[in-house]
Backbone bond lengths (Angstrom), bond angles and torsions (degrees), N, CA, C in turn:
res aa  C-N    CA-C-N  psi(-1)  N-CA   C-N-CA  omega(-1)  CA-C   N-CA-C  phi
1 V - - - 1.462 - - 1.528 108.42 -
2 Q 1.318 115.38 133.34 1.465 120.15 176.72 1.513 109.71 -134.19
3 L 1.315 115.44 143.32 1.453 121.82 176.90 1.529 108.18 -121.59
4 Q 1.312 115.52 130.88 1.456 121.36 -178.93 1.522 108.72 -121.48
5 A 1.333 115.20 109.12 1.461 120.47 178.75 1.521 109.56 -93.76
6 S 1.312 115.67 143.48 1.464 120.78 178.90 1.517 109.78 -153.36
7 G 1.332 115.72 171.88 1.453 120.76 175.85 1.515 115.15 105.99
8 G 1.315 116.89 -4.88 1.454 119.42 179.03 1.518 111.74 -71.04
9 G 1.328 115.65 171.93 1.445 119.81 179.02 1.512 111.70 170.77
10 L 1.316 115.21 -172.60 1.464 122.68 177.88 1.523 108.54 -101.03
11 V 1.320 116.45 120.76 1.455 121.53 -179.62 1.515 109.56 -132.93
12 Q 1.323 115.37 173.54 1.456 120.59 178.36 1.525 110.45 -102.73
13 T 1.300 115.02 162.08 1.467 120.93 176.92 1.524 109.90 -53.70
14 G 1.328 115.64 132.02 1.453 121.15 179.20 1.520 114.06 93.69
15 D 1.308 117.30 -12.38 1.460 120.97 179.53 1.522 111.24 -74.51
16 S 1.329 114.19 173.79 1.464 121.84 177.95 1.525 109.86 -122.39
17 L 1.315 115.32 154.67 1.452 122.36 174.39 1.519 108.16 -145.73
18 R 1.318 115.76 151.03 1.450 119.27 172.08 1.528 108.91 -122.72
19 L 1.299 114.94 120.08 1.457 121.37 176.10 1.522 109.38 -92.17
20 S 1.318 114.94 146.79 1.465 120.86 177.08 1.517 109.42 -123.54
21 C 1.304 115.44 148.61 1.455 121.54 176.69 1.519 107.82 -135.60
22 V 1.307 116.02 109.39 1.455 121.43 178.33 1.519 108.97 -95.03
23 V 1.324 115.84 127.12 1.463 121.40 -177.68 1.521 109.16 -109.81
24 S 1.304 116.18 124.76 1.457 120.10 177.39 1.531 109.24 -117.08
25 G 1.328 115.53 144.04 1.457 120.62 -177.27 1.509 110.30 91.36
26 G 1.302 116.29 142.51 1.449 120.50 -179.23 1.520 111.65 76.66
27 T 1.315 115.41 177.04 1.461 121.21 178.61 1.516 108.13 -96.57
28 F 1.295 116.22 98.64 1.463 122.02 -169.42 1.519 112.44 -54.77
29 S 1.302 117.66 -41.08 1.462 121.34 -172.02 1.524 113.24 -68.02
30 T 1.323 117.55 -12.18 1.463 120.21 -177.23 1.527 113.11 -97.89
31 Y 1.318 116.92 5.70 1.464 119.71 -176.85 1.524 111.72 -125.38
32 G 1.320 114.33 141.04 1.443 119.24 170.12 1.524 110.39 -77.04
33 V 1.316 116.25 159.85 1.466 121.49 -179.32 1.523 108.84 -137.32
34 G 1.307 115.17 143.27 1.452 120.09 177.89 1.513 111.88 -126.72
35 W 1.335 114.23 158.48 1.461 121.42 171.57 1.528 107.74 -114.67
36 F 1.304 114.65 137.35 1.456 122.18 175.75 1.523 107.59 -129.94
37 R 1.328 115.88 165.41 1.458 118.53 175.71 1.522 109.91 -144.07
38 Q 1.307 114.35 155.47 1.453 120.46 177.94 1.520 109.38 -129.79
39 P 1.330 116.29 104.03 1.472 119.96 177.59 1.523 110.31 -67.95
40 P 1.308 118.09 159.18 1.468 120.92 179.37 1.524 111.66 -56.58
41 G 1.308 116.30 126.80 1.452 121.28 176.72 1.517 115.41 74.80
42 K 1.317 117.61 9.29 1.460 120.74 -178.17 1.527 110.49 -125.65
43 G 1.315 114.79 172.95 1.451 120.45 178.59 1.516 111.92 -80.71
44 R 1.301 115.82 166.51 1.456 121.28 178.69 1.527 110.20 -75.47
45 E 1.317 116.25 138.25 1.467 120.96 -176.18 1.518 111.00 -132.33
46 F 1.311 114.10 154.07 1.459 121.51 179.69 1.524 110.76 -70.68
47 V 1.335 115.80 141.73 1.465 121.66 176.43 1.526 111.28 -117.35
48 A 1.320 116.64 -54.84 1.468 120.59 -176.50 1.521 109.33 -162.75
49 A 1.322 115.41 158.49 1.460 120.58 177.56 1.517 109.69 -148.77
50 I 1.318 115.00 155.34 1.457 120.91 178.81 1.519 108.18 -136.44
51 T 1.329 116.37 138.92 1.454 120.51 -178.76 1.522 111.64 -71.64
52 E 1.334 114.85 169.89 1.453 120.56 -174.77 1.514 112.65 -62.96
53 N 1.293 118.56 -27.91 1.461 119.75 179.17 1.528 112.16 -103.18
54 G 1.313 116.31 4.04 1.455 120.36 178.60 1.515 114.98 74.49
55 S 1.332 117.03 7.53 1.462 118.96 -174.62 1.521 113.06 -78.60
56 K 1.324 116.73 -22.18 1.463 120.21 -179.74 1.522 110.53 -131.44
57 T 1.308 113.88 143.13 1.464 120.19 175.43 1.518 108.98 -129.39
58 Y 1.301 115.30 152.93 1.457 121.80 -177.24 1.520 108.38 -134.99
59 Y 1.321 115.12 144.16 1.460 120.30 -178.17 1.522 110.61 -136.40
60 S 1.310 114.48 153.67 1.457 119.29 171.48 1.529 108.38 -78.63
61 D 1.310 116.12 167.71 1.464 119.67 176.76 1.525 110.38 -61.49
62 N 1.325 116.89 -32.75 1.463 120.38 -178.33 1.526 112.55 -73.04
63 S 1.300 116.95 -30.92 1.464 119.57 -175.13 1.526 113.35 -98.51
64 H 1.305 116.24 -20.37 1.469 119.63 -176.73 1.524 110.90 -60.23
65 G 1.317 115.58 129.07 1.454 120.83 178.56 1.514 114.70 90.48
66 R 1.336 117.08 -16.35 1.467 120.09 179.13 1.524 112.22 -118.06
67 F 1.333 116.85 -26.93 1.461 121.19 -178.75 1.526 109.54 -112.11
68 T 1.323 115.18 150.71 1.457 120.64 175.69 1.525 109.16 -133.94
69 I 1.324 115.43 126.18 1.462 120.30 176.20 1.523 108.87 -100.81
70 S 1.310 116.22 140.61 1.461 120.88 179.36 1.525 108.34 -150.66
71 R 1.311 115.61 168.31 1.455 119.41 -179.85 1.518 111.29 -140.56
72 D 1.310 115.29 150.18 1.462 123.06 175.53 1.516 105.84 -126.00
73 D 1.314 116.80 98.30 1.461 120.20 -175.55 1.524 112.04 -65.38
74 A 1.310 117.54 -29.94 1.467 120.04 179.04 1.527 111.26 -65.27
75 A 1.321 115.95 -27.67 1.461 120.99 -179.00 1.526 112.36 -104.13
76 N 1.339 116.94 2.98 1.467 121.47 -177.49 1.528 111.29 52.64
77 T 1.299 115.94 42.26 1.462 120.58 -172.45 1.525 111.48 -132.69
78 V 1.312 114.81 139.59 1.458 122.58 171.36 1.517 107.49 -115.38
79 Y 1.318 115.71 138.99 1.457 121.36 -178.17 1.528 110.75 -114.76
80 L 1.313 115.05 152.23 1.454 121.20 170.02 1.522 106.70 -129.66
81 Q 1.321 115.05 103.62 1.461 120.71 177.94 1.515 107.64 -88.28
82 M 1.320 115.72 123.78 1.460 121.03 -176.86 1.525 109.50 -117.39
83 F 1.320 115.36 126.43 1.460 122.38 178.61 1.526 109.45 -115.06
84 S 1.323 114.99 162.50 1.470 121.11 173.57 1.521 112.06 47.26
85 L 1.300 115.40 51.14 1.455 119.87 -176.61 1.521 111.99 -65.14
86 K 1.326 114.20 145.39 1.461 122.27 -178.87 1.529 109.21 -121.41
87 P 1.310 117.59 159.05 1.473 119.13 177.19 1.532 112.71 -55.72
88 E 1.315 117.23 -32.36 1.464 119.81 -180.00 1.524 113.00 -72.60
89 D 1.320 117.64 -5.46 1.465 121.07 173.50 1.532 110.97 -84.12
90 T 1.312 116.95 -5.73 1.458 120.81 178.29 1.518 110.30 -60.70
91 A 1.337 115.38 122.89 1.463 120.39 -176.05 1.527 109.25 -176.63
92 T 1.312 114.28 169.09 1.456 119.80 166.83 1.523 106.93 -90.90
93 Y 1.320 116.39 126.60 1.456 121.11 -175.85 1.530 109.33 -102.86
94 Y 1.323 114.30 132.00 1.455 121.80 -178.65 1.522 110.66 -120.57
95 C 1.314 115.81 141.35 1.453 119.74 169.43 1.527 108.34 -105.94
96 A 1.301 115.19 153.16 1.455 120.20 -176.02 1.517 110.34 -147.75
97 R 1.313 115.98 142.31 1.464 120.63 178.47 1.512 109.79 -95.17
98 R 1.303 114.32 134.75 1.446 121.81 -178.33 1.517 111.66 -74.98
99 S 1.336 115.91 148.04 1.455 120.39 170.86 1.525 109.55 -70.72
100 A 1.321 116.44 136.46 1.457 120.38 179.56 1.529 111.87 -66.45
101 R 1.321 116.88 -19.52 1.468 120.13 -179.93 1.525 111.72 -74.12
102 Y 1.328 115.97 -18.41 1.462 120.02 -175.47 1.527 109.76 -130.58
103 P 1.325 117.26 74.65 1.466 120.10 -178.07 1.520 112.13 -55.00
104 I 1.325 114.70 144.65 1.457 120.36 -177.80 1.517 111.77 -57.28
105 S 1.318 117.20 -37.78 1.459 120.63 -175.22 1.524 113.40 -75.02
106 H 1.351 117.15 -10.98 1.463 119.80 -176.43 1.520 113.29 -115.73
107 Y 1.299 117.13 -16.27 1.445 121.28 -179.63 1.523 108.72 -129.62
108 D 1.311 114.29 164.43 1.461 121.36 -177.23 1.521 111.71 -48.84
109 H 1.332 117.71 110.93 1.460 120.54 -175.75 1.523 112.08 -70.22
110 T 1.340 116.79 -15.84 1.457 119.85 179.39 1.528 112.41 -91.76
111 G 1.319 116.13 -9.99 1.458 120.22 -173.83 1.518 113.28 -69.67
112 Q 1.306 117.20 110.40 1.458 120.94 -177.07 1.524 111.66 -65.59
113 R 1.311 117.87 -24.77 1.467 120.20 -178.60 1.523 111.45 -69.54
114 Y 1.320 117.76 -15.26 1.467 121.34 -179.62 1.523 112.55 -89.80
115 Y 1.317 116.32 -3.11 1.469 120.95 178.92 1.524 107.54 -103.73
116 T 1.306 116.83 120.94 1.462 119.99 -170.21 1.522 114.71 -97.16
117 Y 1.321 117.46 -22.98 1.465 120.18 179.55 1.528 109.34 -127.34
118 W 1.327 115.27 136.54 1.454 121.52 -176.04 1.519 111.21 -126.75
119 G 1.320 115.54 144.88 1.451 120.95 173.45 1.514 111.29 -82.29
120 Q 1.316 115.66 -179.68 1.460 120.43 -173.93 1.523 112.95 -86.82
121 G 1.295 118.09 -12.48 1.452 121.27 178.78 1.513 113.52 95.17
122 T 1.322 114.79 149.83 1.458 121.53 175.23 1.528 107.61 -134.30
123 Q 1.313 116.75 135.89 1.461 121.67 -172.74 1.519 111.18 -86.03
124 V 1.319 114.74 131.09 1.456 121.95 173.33 1.524 107.55 -118.85
125 T 1.305 116.13 124.75 1.458 121.17 178.12 1.522 108.59 -125.81
126 V 1.324 115.05 123.84 1.451 121.10 -178.79 1.528 108.16 -113.00
127 S 1.305 115.76 117.31 1.466 120.13 -179.61 1.527 110.19 -90.72
128 S 1.317 115.00 148.99 1.470 119.67 -178.71 1.523 111.33 -88.43
């Protein structure tokens, strides 16, 4: 299983970006996927997650209302649409595939230990 995140870049405050995460290997439609980020000098934190069937989405307090997670099973891709970006959104963003043993809707959706495969990350930098 491999996850390839892309779409990051340098933007200004208030701009939008859409991140993509292409998942290869396994049956994509049967797994939940999450986005996490790691700001400079800080630990990795939860951003958003979507269940295996796309019926439920979860957001952190920081991303709720500004970010939208979605999935296209035909393309094996999960997206993170980010609006109204702020300098504090500057981070390396990672996508991760959930373990099928711990569905997002039944276990802590923020728990990094429940995500078994991780992408390499894509850098988002928001200038003030």
